[in-house]
FITIPA-474420 format. One record per atom (N, C-alpha, C, CB): residue number from 0; residue in three letters; chain; atom name; x, y, z. Coordinates in pm, 1 decimal. Glycine has a CB too. Layout:
SITE  num  residu  chaine  atome      east     north        up
SITE  NUM     ala       A     CA         X         Y         Z
...
//
This chain:
SITE  num  residu  chaine  atome      east     north        up
SITE    0     met       A      N     676.5    -607.4     815.2
SITE    0     met       A     CA     629.0    -584.0     657.0
SITE    0     met       A      C     705.1    -469.8     684.5
SITE    0     met       A     CB     452.0    -569.8     594.4
SITE    1     lys       A      N     770.8    -425.2     519.0
SITE    1     lys       A     CA     821.4    -320.9     495.2
SITE    1     lys       A      C     682.1    -281.9     348.4
SITE    1     lys       A     CB    1009.1    -345.5     465.0
SITE    2     leu       A      N     650.0    -153.1     436.5
SITE    2     leu       A     CA     501.6    -130.7     351.8
SITE    2     leu       A      C     581.8     -95.8     223.0
SITE    2     leu       A     CB     373.5      14.0     414.0
SITE    3     lys       A      N     664.6      28.8     191.0
SITE    3     lys       A     CA     665.7      77.0      86.7
SITE    3     lys       A      C     756.7     -77.9     -20.6
SITE    3     lys       A     CB     741.4     242.8     112.0
SITE    4     gln       A      N     824.5    -168.2      28.3
SITE    4     gln       A     CA     816.9    -275.4     -25.2
SITE    4     gln       A      C     723.3    -356.8     -74.9
SITE    4     gln       A     CB     857.6    -319.3      26.1
SITE    5     ser       A      N     622.2    -395.7      23.1
SITE    5     ser       A     CA     539.6    -430.5     -19.9
SITE    5     ser       A      C     420.3    -389.5    -155.6
SITE    5     ser       A     CB     519.4    -437.0      73.0
SITE    6     val       A      N     446.7    -244.3    -152.1
SITE    6     val       A     CA     339.7    -174.1    -239.0
SITE    6     val       A      C     429.0    -139.4    -396.4
SITE    6     val       A     CB     277.5      -9.6    -145.0
SITE    7     asp       A      N     522.1    -170.6    -369.2
SITE    7     asp       A     CA     643.6    -165.0    -527.0
SITE    7     asp       A      C     609.8    -256.7    -540.8
SITE    7     asp       A     CB     815.7    -153.1    -545.3
SITE    8     val       A      N     596.1    -421.0    -502.9
SITE    8     val       A     CA     604.5    -562.6    -528.2
SITE    8     val       A      C     437.5    -550.2    -618.7
SITE    8     val       A     CB     623.2    -678.9    -356.5
SITE    9     gly       A      N     343.7    -471.2    -554.7
SITE    9     gly       A     CA     223.2    -463.9    -590.7
SITE    9     gly       A      C     193.9    -397.1    -709.2
SITE    9     gly       A     CB     161.6    -418.8    -501.3
SITE   10     phe       A      N     255.5    -312.5    -730.2
SITE   10     phe       A     CA     261.8    -213.8    -860.9
SITE   10     phe       A      C     310.9    -288.0    -950.6
SITE   10     phe       A     CB     347.0     -83.6    -855.7
SITE   11     ala       A      N     487.3    -389.9    -950.7
SITE   11     ala       A     CA     504.2    -434.4   -1052.1
SITE   11     ala       A      C     431.0    -590.9   -1080.2
SITE   11     ala       A     CB     638.6    -421.0   -1060.2
SITE   12     arg       A      N     384.3    -643.8    -974.8
SITE   12     arg       A     CA     277.8    -709.5   -1029.4
SITE   12     arg       A      C     146.1    -700.1   -1064.6
SITE   12     arg       A     CB     272.1    -771.9    -985.0
SITE   13     asn       A      N      98.4    -586.2   -1025.1
SITE   13     asn       A     CA     -72.5    -524.3   -1074.2
SITE   13     asn       A      C     -83.9    -419.2   -1106.8
SITE   13     asn       A     CB    -181.6    -516.8    -983.9
SITE   14     gly       A      N       1.0    -339.7   -1149.6
SITE   14     gly       A     CA      47.9    -212.8   -1247.3
SITE   14     gly       A      C     -51.4    -126.2   -1135.2
SITE   14     gly       A     CB      -3.9    -213.5   -1460.4
SITE   15     gly       A      N     -45.3       3.5   -1179.1
SITE   15     gly       A     CA    -102.8     102.1   -1088.9
SITE   15     gly       A      C      21.7     167.0   -1036.4
SITE   15     gly       A     CB    -198.7      40.0    -972.9
SITE   16     asn       A      N       9.2     306.6    -992.4
SITE   16     asn       A     CA      97.6     390.9    -907.3
SITE   16     asn       A      C      48.6     431.8    -770.9
SITE   16     asn       A     CB     127.6     511.1    -978.0
SITE   17     gln       A      N     161.7     502.1    -716.0
SITE   17     gln       A     CA      97.8     562.1    -579.6
SITE   17     gln       A      C     -18.6     676.2    -605.6
SITE   17     gln       A     CB     224.2     636.8    -486.3
SITE   18     glu       A      N     -32.8     765.5    -693.4
SITE   18     glu       A     CA    -163.8     876.6    -715.2
SITE   18     glu       A      C    -290.7     752.9    -715.5
SITE   18     glu       A     CB    -153.5     990.7    -903.9
SITE   19     leu       A      N    -289.2     663.7    -812.6
SITE   19     leu       A     CA    -439.8     595.6    -781.2
SITE   19     leu       A      C    -468.1     525.5    -664.0
SITE   19     leu       A     CB    -476.4     497.1    -876.9
SITE   20     leu       A      N    -359.5     443.2    -588.1
SITE   20     leu       A     CA    -366.4     392.5    -520.2
SITE   20     leu       A      C    -414.7     534.5    -363.4
SITE   20     leu       A     CB    -241.7     299.6    -546.5
SITE   21     ala       A      N    -397.3     624.5    -368.4
SITE   21     ala       A     CA    -416.0     750.1    -300.7
SITE   21     ala       A      C    -543.6     742.0    -347.6
SITE   21     ala       A     CB    -326.6     881.2    -331.2
SITE   22     ile       A      N    -634.5     751.4    -467.6
SITE   22     ile       A     CA    -734.6     750.2    -468.8
SITE   22     ile       A      C    -812.0     675.9    -441.1
SITE   22     ile       A     CB    -748.9     772.9    -527.2
SITE   23     his       A      N    -758.8     540.1    -448.8
SITE   23     his       A     CA    -861.6     455.6    -421.1
SITE   23     his       A      C    -863.8     447.7    -272.5
SITE   23     his       A     CB    -846.9     323.3    -489.2
SITE   24     leu       A      N    -757.1     454.7    -173.1
SITE   24     leu       A     CA    -765.3     465.4     -21.4
SITE   24     leu       A      C    -876.8     610.0      36.5
SITE   24     leu       A     CB    -585.4     489.0      33.4
SITE   25     gly       A      N    -878.5     732.8     -82.7
SITE   25     gly       A     CA    -992.9     829.7       1.2
SITE   25     gly       A      C    -849.6     925.0      31.8
SITE   25     gly       A     CB   -1106.0     742.7     176.6
SITE   26     lys       A      N    -753.3     881.7      39.0
SITE   26     lys       A     CA    -628.5     970.4      79.5
SITE   26     lys       A      C    -565.3    1050.7       6.8
SITE   26     lys       A     CB    -535.4     909.6     116.1
SITE   27     ala       A      N    -446.6    1199.7      75.1
SITE   27     ala       A     CA    -427.3    1266.4     -51.4
SITE   27     ala       A      C    -282.6    1225.7     -46.9
SITE   27     ala       A     CB    -466.4    1433.5     -64.9
SITE   28     ser       A      N    -242.8    1204.0    -193.8
SITE   28     ser       A     CA    -118.2    1155.8    -239.6
SITE   28     ser       A      C       3.5    1188.5    -117.3
SITE   28     ser       A     CB     -87.6    1232.1    -389.5
SITE   29     ala       A      N       2.1    1338.1     -62.6
SITE   29     ala       A     CA     113.3    1328.9      43.4
SITE   29     ala       A      C     147.4    1244.8     171.5
SITE   29     ala       A     CB     112.9    1431.0      86.9
SITE   30     thr       A      N       0.0    1188.7     244.8
SITE   30     thr       A     CA     -47.4    1125.9     315.4
SITE   30     thr       A      C       2.6     973.2     279.8
SITE   30     thr       A     CB    -177.1    1162.1     314.3
SITE   31     val       A      N     -21.8     946.7     165.2
SITE   31     val       A     CA      14.3     809.5     111.2
SITE   31     val       A      C     184.9     809.6     103.1
SITE   31     val       A     CB     -63.9     783.5     -51.4
SITE   32     ser       A      N     211.4     900.8      58.0
SITE   32     ser       A     CA     438.2     971.0      60.3
SITE   32     ser       A      C     438.0     951.6     229.0
SITE   32     ser       A     CB     498.0    1244.3      -4.1
SITE   33     lys       A      N     382.8     996.6     288.3
SITE   33     lys       A     CA     413.0     942.8     464.2
SITE   33     lys       A      C     411.6     812.3     499.1
SITE   33     lys       A     CB     308.2     990.3     568.7
SITE   34     tyr       A      N     314.1     757.6     444.9
SITE   34     tyr       A     CA     328.3     573.2     434.3
SITE   34     tyr       A      C     408.9     513.2     429.9
SITE   34     tyr       A     CB     291.8     505.6     349.1
SITE   35     met       A      N     422.2     546.0     283.5
SITE   35     met       A     CA     546.0     497.8     245.3
SITE   35     met       A      C     677.0     523.1     261.6
SITE   35     met       A     CB     544.5     497.8     159.8
SITE   36     thr       A      N     704.5     674.2     317.3
SITE   36     thr       A     CA     854.9     666.5     366.4
SITE   36     thr       A      C     879.5     687.8     551.9
SITE   36     thr       A     CB     941.4     806.1     274.3
SITE   37     gly       A      N     737.3     600.9     566.7
SITE   37     gly       A     CA     785.1     543.5     703.3
SITE   37     gly       A      C     725.1     686.2     833.3
SITE   37     gly       A     CB    1001.7     517.8     691.0
SITE   38     lys       A      N     721.0     776.7     753.4
SITE   38     lys       A     CA     683.4     882.0     876.7
SITE   38     lys       A      C     596.0     915.2     943.2
SITE   38     lys       A     CB     692.4     972.1     864.5
SITE   39     ile       A      N     461.2     817.1     881.7
SITE   39     ile       A     CA     316.6     818.4     975.6
SITE   39     ile       A      C     287.9     675.9     958.9
SITE   39     ile       A     CB     172.1     925.9     917.7
SITE   40     asp       A      N     299.9     604.4    1035.8
SITE   40     asp       A     CA     192.5     440.0    1054.6
SITE   40     asp       A      C      58.5     443.1     985.2
SITE   40     asp       A     CB     137.9     403.0    1233.1
SITE   41     pro       A      N      12.3     337.9     869.8
SITE   41     pro       A     CA    -131.8     376.6     838.6
SITE   41     pro       A      C    -197.0     260.9     933.2
SITE   41     pro       A     CB    -178.7     369.9     657.9
SITE   42     pro       A      N    -349.8     328.0     969.0
SITE   42     pro       A     CA    -425.1     198.8    1039.9
SITE   42     pro       A      C    -397.0     133.1     970.6
SITE   42     pro       A     CB    -562.4     179.7    1067.7
SITE   43     phe       A      N    -455.9       3.3    1041.6
SITE   43     phe       A     CA    -481.2    -153.7     968.7
SITE   43     phe       A      C    -592.2    -129.7     877.8
SITE   43     phe       A     CB    -528.9    -289.7    1081.6
SITE   44     ser       A      N    -683.1     -35.9     922.3
SITE   44     ser       A     CA    -793.2     -47.2     780.2
SITE   44     ser       A      C    -746.9     -12.9     646.5
SITE   44     ser       A     CB    -918.0      51.9     790.7
SITE   45     val       A      N    -639.2      98.2     635.8
SITE   45     val       A     CA    -565.9     144.3     541.3
SITE   45     val       A      C    -487.2       4.7     443.6
SITE   45     val       A     CB    -463.7     247.7     621.2
SITE   46     ile       A      N    -440.6     -79.0     515.9
SITE   46     ile       A     CA    -350.0    -166.8     478.4
SITE   46     ile       A      C    -476.8    -259.2     422.9
SITE   46     ile       A     CB    -238.1    -223.7     600.8
SITE   47     leu       A      N    -593.4    -293.4     515.4
SITE   47     leu       A     CA    -675.6    -380.2     437.5
SITE   47     leu       A      C    -717.9    -292.1     310.2
SITE   47     leu       A     CB    -803.7    -435.5     525.7
SITE   48     ser       A      N    -756.9    -204.5     288.9
SITE   48     ser       A     CA    -781.6    -114.2     183.0
SITE   48     ser       A      C    -665.2    -134.9      64.9
SITE   48     ser       A     CB    -783.6      37.1     244.9
SITE   49     ile       A      N    -513.0    -163.7     108.8
SITE   49     ile       A     CA    -443.8    -166.4      21.4
SITE   49     ile       A      C    -459.5    -293.7     -26.8
SITE   49     ile       A     CB    -332.0    -126.5      49.4
SITE   50     cys       A      N    -453.4    -416.2      39.2
SITE   50     cys       A     CA    -506.6    -511.7      22.7
SITE   50     cys       A      C    -616.7    -552.1     -71.9
SITE   50     cys       A     CB    -526.0    -525.3     113.2
SITE   51     glu       A      N    -676.7    -498.9     -84.0
SITE   51     glu       A     CA    -825.5    -520.5    -181.6
SITE   51     glu       A      C    -754.1    -436.6    -307.3
SITE   51     glu       A     CB   -1012.3    -428.4    -105.3
SITE   52     tyr       A      N    -715.4    -312.4    -292.1
SITE   52     tyr       A     CA    -639.1    -273.3    -438.9
SITE   52     tyr       A      C    -548.5    -378.6    -504.2
SITE   52     tyr       A     CB    -539.8    -145.6    -419.4
SITE   53     phe       A      N    -462.1    -436.0    -402.0
SITE   53     phe       A     CA    -404.5    -516.9    -494.7
SITE   53     phe       A      C    -463.1    -628.4    -528.1
SITE   53     phe       A     CB    -295.7    -545.4    -464.4
SITE   54     lys       A      N    -581.7    -680.5    -477.0
SITE   54     lys       A     CA    -667.7    -841.3    -475.5
SITE   54     lys       A      C    -561.9    -910.9    -406.0
SITE   54     lys       A     CB    -709.2    -930.7    -646.2
SITE   55     val       A      N    -484.0    -891.1    -274.2
SITE   55     val       A     CA    -414.5   -1012.2    -208.2
SITE   55     val       A      C    -486.3   -1000.3     -39.5
SITE   55     val       A     CB    -212.7    -991.6    -216.0
SITE   56     ser       A      N    -431.9   -1110.6      33.3
SITE   56     ser       A     CA    -466.4   -1134.3     149.8
SITE   56     ser       A      C    -353.8   -1061.8     218.4
SITE   56     ser       A     CB    -488.0   -1277.2     177.9
SITE   57     val       A      N    -435.6    -987.1     330.0
SITE   57     val       A     CA    -286.8    -934.9     396.1
SITE   57     val       A      C    -164.5    -997.1     464.8
SITE   57     val       A     CB    -313.2    -858.9     487.6
SITE   58     ser       A      N    -183.8   -1161.6     473.5
SITE   58     ser       A     CA     -58.2   -1221.3     482.0
SITE   58     ser       A      C      44.3   -1236.9     342.7
SITE   58     ser       A     CB     -91.5   -1353.8     538.0
SITE   59     glu       A      N     -63.1   -1261.9     211.8
SITE   59     glu       A     CA      24.6   -1256.9     105.8
SITE   59     glu       A      C     128.2   -1082.9      84.0
SITE   59     glu       A     CB     -88.4   -1295.3     -28.6
SITE   60     phe       A      N       8.2   -1031.1      98.1
SITE   60     phe       A     CA      74.3    -897.8     111.1
SITE   60     phe       A      C     184.9    -861.8     197.6
SITE   60     phe       A     CB     -12.4    -816.7     143.9
SITE   61     ala       A      N     184.0    -898.3     319.0
SITE   61     ala       A     CA     307.1    -923.3     408.3
SITE   61     ala       A      C     457.2   -1001.6     398.8
SITE   61     ala       A     CB     253.6    -980.1     498.6
SITE   62     lys       A      N     386.6   -1061.1     310.6
SITE   62     lys       A     CA     533.4   -1148.2     206.3
SITE   62     lys       A      C     604.8   -1078.1     127.2
SITE   62     lys       A     CB     495.5   -1260.0      93.7
SITE   63     trp       A      N     554.2    -984.4      86.4
SITE   63     trp       A     CA     612.0    -905.3     -37.8
SITE   63     trp       A      C     692.3    -808.3      20.7
SITE   63     trp       A     CB     504.1    -835.1    -135.8
SITE   64     gly       A      N     646.7    -787.8     147.1
SITE   64     gly       A     CA     746.9    -669.0     226.3
SITE   64     gly       A      C     898.7    -727.5     342.4
SITE   64     gly       A     CB     614.3    -572.1     347.8
SITE   65     glu       A      N     889.5    -857.6     321.2
SITE   65     glu       A     CA     998.2    -962.3     406.3
SITE   65     glu       A      C    1132.4    -928.1     359.6
SITE   65     glu       A     CB     975.8   -1136.5     376.4
//
């Protein structure tokens, strides 16, 4: 799964932006940016929270990044 691609699809389908996602995750925008660029890998708990943000299952979110 390509996290940035999955998140971009989520934004296109459901709206939002990286700053709102960071607020939802309780993370700094810089941290979320590092997740998106692949500089750091998010823990699975963050992936689950991103899926909650987009209101999709983990498997559906992963498909968006294929």
